[in-house]
Each structure stands twice: as C-alpha cells, then as structure tokens.
Residue, then its C-alpha position, 0 to 999 in steps of 0.5 A: x287688054x280689054x275684056x272684049x280683047x281677052x275673050x277674042x284672044x281666048x277664042x283664037x286659041x281654040x285650035x291650040x287648046x284642042x291640040x294640047x288637050x289631046x296631047x295631055x289626055x294621051x299622056x296617061x297619068x295613072x294614080x300611083x304609077x310613077x313612070x306615067x306621072x313623071x312623064x306627064x310632069x315633064x310635059x307640063x313643066x315645059x308648058x308652064x315655063x313657057x307661059x310663066x317665064x320661070x321653071x317649075x320646082x319639081x317637088x318629089x315626095x315618096x316618088x310622086x312628082x308635084x310641079x310648083x311655080x311659086x311667086x315671090x309675093x304671091x297674091x293668087x295661087x292657081x291649084x290643080x292636079x294632073x293625076x287621074x283615076x284611070x289605070x295605065x292602058x285606058x287610053x288605048x281602049x278609050x282614046x281622046x275623041x271629039x264628036x260635035x264639039x264634045x271631047x271624051x277620054x280618060x281624065x279629059x274633064x277631071x281635070x286635064x282640060x282645066x290645066x289646058x285652060x289654066x295655061x292658056x289664061x296665063x298666056x293672056x296676062x301681061x304680068x304673072x309675077x304675083x301668080x303661083x301655080x301648083x299642079x299635084x300628082x296624087x289628088x285622086x289618091x288622097x293628096x297624101x304626099x302633096x297636102x303639106x305643099x298645098x297648105x304651105x303655098x295656100x298660106x302665103x297666098x291672098x286667094x286660091x283658085x282651083x281649076x277643077x271642073x265646073x258643074x255641067x251648067x258651068x257653075x263654079x263651086x263655092x262649097x264642098x263636102x268634107x271627106x273621110x277614108x277608112x279601112x275596116x279589117x276583120x280577122x276570123x279563123x280559117x277552116x275547111x269550108x266543106x268538111x268543118x265550116x263550123x270550126x271557122x270564124x267567117x271574116x267575109x260574113x263579119x264584113x257583110x254585117x259591118x257593111x250594113x251597119x255602115x250604110x245605116x250611119x249615112x241614112x241616120x242623117x236623112x241621106x245628106x251624109x254618105x257612108x259608102x263601102x267601096x273596095x272589098x276583099x277577103x278569103x284565099x281559096x273557094x274551099x276555105x272559110x275566110x280568115x281575113x277580109x276588109x272593106x274600104x269606106x268613103x264618107x262625105x258630109x257637109x259639116x265637121x260635126x257630122x264627120x266627127x259623128x260618123x268617125x266616132x261611130x266607125x271607131x266604135x264598131x264591134x264584131x257581130x260574130x263570136x271570136x271575130x276581131x275588128x280593126x279600123x284604120x284611117x280617119x277624116x281626110x278633108x274638112x268641108x269647104x264653106x260657102x261664106x269664104x268663097x263669096x267675095x271671089x264668086x262676086x268678083x267672078x260674076x263681075x268679070x263674066x259680065x265684063x266679057x259678055x257671058x252669063x255670070x256663073x252661079x255658086x254651086x254646092x258640090x258633094x265631092x271634095x278637092x284640094x280646095x277643102x285643104x286651102x279653105x280650112x286654113x281660112x284662105x279665100x278659095x273658089x273651086x270649079x274654075x276649070x272646064x265645063x263638062x261632066x261624068x268625072x270618074x266615069x267612062x262617059x267623062x266629057x268636056x264641052x269644047x265650045x266653052x273652053x275659050x269663055x272659061x279661059x277668058x273668065x279665069x284670066x280676067x279674074x286672076x288679073x283683077x285679083x292680082x291688082x288688089x292689095x295682097x291683104x285681099x283676105 
C-alpha cells in the first residue's frame, strides 16, 4: 500500500474509529477496579485478535489483567494502557460526547483514542508477524503489576512505540521526566482537643510542617523539579488531637541525579514537633526518558509524515512519565506520544481532536511498516 493509499484508507475508517472510541470510553476501566478492568480487557482482546490474527495472552498479576500479543521475532512493540484515572460511575455524569469534531469523556485522550488508532493502524498492515502489542491495566496506579512484563517484552524488541497522547499540537514525545512516589506517615499522640490539647502530639500539624519542607525541595532546583504533596489524611474525630496523619508525594525531575537528590532529602526528613515520629515509604519509580535514544525514531516518523503528506511532528519534552520511561531505561529505542491529538489528560475537560485521528493512524501504520522492514538490529 502506497503512502497516499495508507492515508486514504485511514480516512475511510473514521466512522468505525468513532464508533469504537465511544464503545471503549463507555466501557469504564477504573483504576484498581478488577471487574471493570476485566470487562474492558475482554472487549480489547477481541479487537486485537481481529487485526493481529492471533489471540491475546491474558497475563493476570494480583488480579490485574494485562493483554499481550507477542511476536516470535519481535522487531516493534506497540505499548499502551487501558486503565484510566476516573472512578467507576464517572461516565454516567460525563458520557462520551462529540461537539464540532471534538470528543470528550473519561479516558478519551489518556489513552483510549490511542488504542483505537493502534488497532486501526494494525489493520492497514499486510504483515503483523513481527509486531508485538502490550496493553496494561495499571499504568495510572504506578505499573506495579505490569512493570516486569513491560521490561521483558521491551528487551526482546528492536524498538518501542508508545501510543500515549501527543501534545495538543500533535508533537510526539522524545523525553519525559522521571518520577518518584512517597508516603510520609506521622505518629503523634492523641488527646482531648478541648480539655487537654497540650497533652497531645498533633500529627496533622507535623504533616503541615513536612509539606512546607517538601515544597522547598522542588523550588531548590529553580522549579524544574516538582515535589508535589497530593493525598492527605489524618485524625479520627473533630474533638481529638490527631494521633496519625499521612501525605502522599509526587516527584518529577529531568535527571536521575535530581531524583536521587530529592530521594535522599526526603529520607532525611526529621520531625519538627517533640515526640512526633516520621516514616517514609516509597522511592524512585521511573527514571527519565532521554531524547538521544528517541532521535532515530523521531527522524523515521518525520520521514513517514512527509510521505503521507502531513506536517512532520516535532519532538517534545513532557513533564509527565509513562511506561516508556521503563523501556527507555533499558536502552531500547523508544518514541512516545504516538497516540491521539488532544489534551486535558486527568482533567474533566479531557478531549481528542477527531479530525486528526486518520492522520495519526496512517502515521503509526507507516512507521511500524518501515521499522519492521529494517533489520532486527535496528538499535
């Protein structure tokens, strides 16, 4: 199929892709909700078998289902996730909606449209025997059960293409910040908040001190590093000095050295209140994805874009992390952001530009076709 034919074929699939996108967004895949994840995996397993001509291996780890279509001599791995950040029931309040070629709904951009485009692109290829596909069910909760599977499949691949969303301009992602996740837990001493507050050690106050210290850790690097307190909990009743409190912390940085600096600082935190005790759990989760590793794949992507008559995408640096961080850390050439063009991931205004779905589908198909024609020693 010529480049022009590829793009034309992708355009003809627009109605089918729209229907599938509505179906997939309506099939909720809430983080950690095993019944919802299993139902969504069932749907995707059928779509994948249809285009790849082979059934998925359903890899279940701690109850979380992941879908794998391995190839015997795997030159390219297409990687994505089907879980979202949205709790079950969100789709009833914010159903899939299309207004002026803009689609909205929970998970539409991150990354259900990317999955629809991935399967559409595979259907345009004459030979999928050297292409592996992996769709995981826990990326949004840290890839705890899928990381080993991701790294194993990446290690036997010549290149990894991640179908997470592009930037709002359509740029692909050549670099990503690394990330760490922590939980700080404080143990104080309970007391009556009205009669004898002085006898207590207020764990919530101690956590407040630590939150301000954490914010300063990010500011120390000029703002390039983010140290963000997120989920906060503490106390039992309104008339009791809190005996225990905790805060979750999200860290993002461009270099491994910076992640290590923050890690050491967090592990070195000391309580401010006398008699308070502090524990730190967690650590570095994903190392940064560096641009140099992605450059050959970006060059190939731009060549394919020219051949199908669309503007070559630029390579963007993204502050958020993805499973591409894991594959790049292994030294496997990795290019991210090959999914839908849209924005608002993890926000209520999450959207996808439907007009660009055929273009992105053709681009992915052309890139995969080019890479599978190259020697397995691409990297």
